C-alpha positions in Angstrom: -8.2 10.4 21.8 -9.0 14.0 22.3 -8.0 16.2 19.4 -7.6 13.5 16.9 -8.8 14.2 13.4 -10.4 11.2 11.7 -9.9 11.2 7.9 -11.2 8.5 5.5 -9.0 8.0 2.5 -10.8 5.5 0.2 -8.1 3.9 -1.8 -10.2 1.3 -3.5 -13.2 3.3 -4.7 -16.2 1.7 -6.3 -14.4 0.4 -9.4 -11.6 -1.6 -7.8 -10.5 -4.9 -9.3 -10.6 -6.5 -5.8 -14.4 -6.5 -5.5 -14.8 -9.7 -7.5 -14.0 -13.1 -6.0 -11.4 -15.2 -7.9 -12.1 -18.8 -8.6 -8.4 -20.0 -8.7 -5.2 -19.2 -6.9 -3.8 -17.8 -10.2 -6.8 -15.5 -10.5 -6.4 -14.4 -6.9 -2.7 -13.7 -7.4 -3.5 -11.7 -10.6 -6.2 -9.8 -8.7 -3.6 -8.8 -6.1 -1.2 -7.6 -8.8 -3.9 -5.7 -10.6 -5.1 -4.2 -7.2 -1.5 -3.0 -6.5 -1.4 -1.3 -9.9 -4.8 0.3 -9.2 -3.4 1.6 -5.9 -0.8 3.5 -7.9 -2.8 4.9 -10.9 -6.4 4.6 -9.9 -8.2 7.9 -9.4 -9.6 7.0 -6.0 -6.2 5.8 -4.9 -4.4 9.0 -6.1 -6.9 11.0 -4.1 -6.6 8.8 -1.0 -2.8 8.7 -1.0 -2.4 12.4 -1.7 -4.7 12.9 1.4 -2.5 10.5 3.4 0.8 12.3 2.3 -0.7 15.7 2.9 -1.6 14.5 6.5 2.0 13.3 7.0 3.4 16.7 6.0 0.8 18.6 8.0 0.8 16.5 11.2 4.5 15.8 11.6 4.0 15.2 15.3 1.8 12.2 14.7 -0.2 10.4 12.0 -1.7 7.0 12.0 -2.8 5.3 8.8 -4.2 1.9 8.4 -6.5 -0.4 6.5 -8.3 -3.6 7.3 -5.4 -6.0 7.3 -2.6 -3.4 7.3 -0.8 -5.0 4.4 -2.1 -3.9 1.0 -3.4 -0.3 1.0 -1.2 0.4 4.1 1.6 -1.6 2.5 1.6 0.7 -0.6 1.4 3.8 1.6 4.4 2.6 3.7 6.4 1.5 0.6 5.7 4.9 -1.1 6.6 6.8 2.1 9.8 4.9 2.6 10.7 5.3 -1.1 10.0 9.1 -0.9 12.3 9.2 2.2 15.1 7.6 0.1 15.1 4.2 1.8 16.7 1.6 -0.5 14.3 -0.6 -2.4 15.6 -3.8 -0.8 14.8 -2.4 2.6 11.3 -1.3 1.4 10.7 -4.8 0.1 11.9 -6.4 3.4 9.6 -4.2 5.4 6.6 -5.0 3.1 7.3 -8.8 3.2 7.5 -8.7 7.0 3.7 -8.6 7.0 3.8 -12.3 6.2 5.5 -13.0 9.5 3.3 -10.6 11.5 0.1 -12.0 10.0 1.2 -15.7 9.9 -0.9 -16.8 12.9 -4.1 -15.0 11.9 -3.7 -16.1 8.2 -3.1 -19.7 9.2 -6.2 -19.7 11.4 -8.3 -18.2 8.6 -7.1 -20.7 6.1 -7.6 -23.6 8.5 -11.2 -22.6 8.9 -11.9 -23.0 5.2 -12.2 -26.1 3.0 -8.9 -26.9 1.4 -10.0 -25.8 -2.1 -11.2 -22.5 -0.9 -8.1 -21.9 1.2 -5.9 -22.5 -1.8 -7.8 -19.7 -3.7 -7.8 -17.4 -0.6 -4.1 -17.7 0.4 -2.8 -15.4 -2.3 -5.1 -12.7 -1.0 -3.8 -13.1 2.6 -0.1 -13.0 1.5 2.1 -10.2 0.6 4.4 -11.2 -2.2 7.3 -9.4 -3.9 5.4 -9.7 -7.2 2.6 -7.6 -5.8 4.8 -4.7 -4.6 6.9 -4.9 -7.7 3.8 -4.5 -9.9 3.1 -1.3 -8.0 6.6 0.1 -8.6 6.3 -1.0 -12.3 3.1 0.9 -12.6 4.8 4.0 -11.2 7.3 3.7 -14.0 4.7 3.0 -16.6 2.2 5.7 -15.6 4.6 8.4 -14.2 8.0 7.7 -15.7 9.7 7.7 -12.3 9.0 7.8 -8.6 9.6 11.5 -8.5 6.9 11.8 -11.2 4.5 9.8 -9.0 5.3 12.0 -6.0 4.5 15.1 -8.0 1.6 14.0 -10.2 -0.2 11.4 -8.1 0.6 12.5 -4.6 0.8 16.2 -5.2 4.1 16.5 -3.4 6.5 19.2 -4.1 10.2 19.5 -3.2 9.5 21.6 -0.1 7.0 19.0 1.2 9.4 16.1 0.6 12.2 18.0 2.4 9.8 18.5 5.4 8.9 14.8 5.5 12.6 13.9 5.5 13.4 16.4 8.2 10.5 15.2 10.3 10.8 11.5 9.8 14.5 10.7 9.3 17.1 10.5 12.1 20.8 11.2 11.7 
């Protein structure tokens, strides 16, 4: 649309743990957990998410962010945004896990097109799982001490910007 500013926020960067293909379902699950951690503390991810959050503050009248499947990189962005807005963790998790429902048909079709052994390895990469998001939140605690520390150090958000986000995005 006219007037739209297109911004690329490369969360993964060149050194992401998700660029190697796992050989087992357990390796795939661990790759997703490690990928979630990298989305919190990886340098490329910090740059990307600080860009996304700066855009949310700057363009309060409309911002769209997305990734290929809308569940991993976008999932962390949404979980971080909801958390910054003060949404309870249980609600954040329910929102995140809803991707399994919304993507169920497409995921089932993708898995059905693969040999069973390959599908078993690939399934953890199509899913969103509580363990994935929880590893991101654990990484926040480990790397930044708290979510407030993550907001400040990784996202570059100050109290004024957080108040603006809340004023722009929360109702009631």
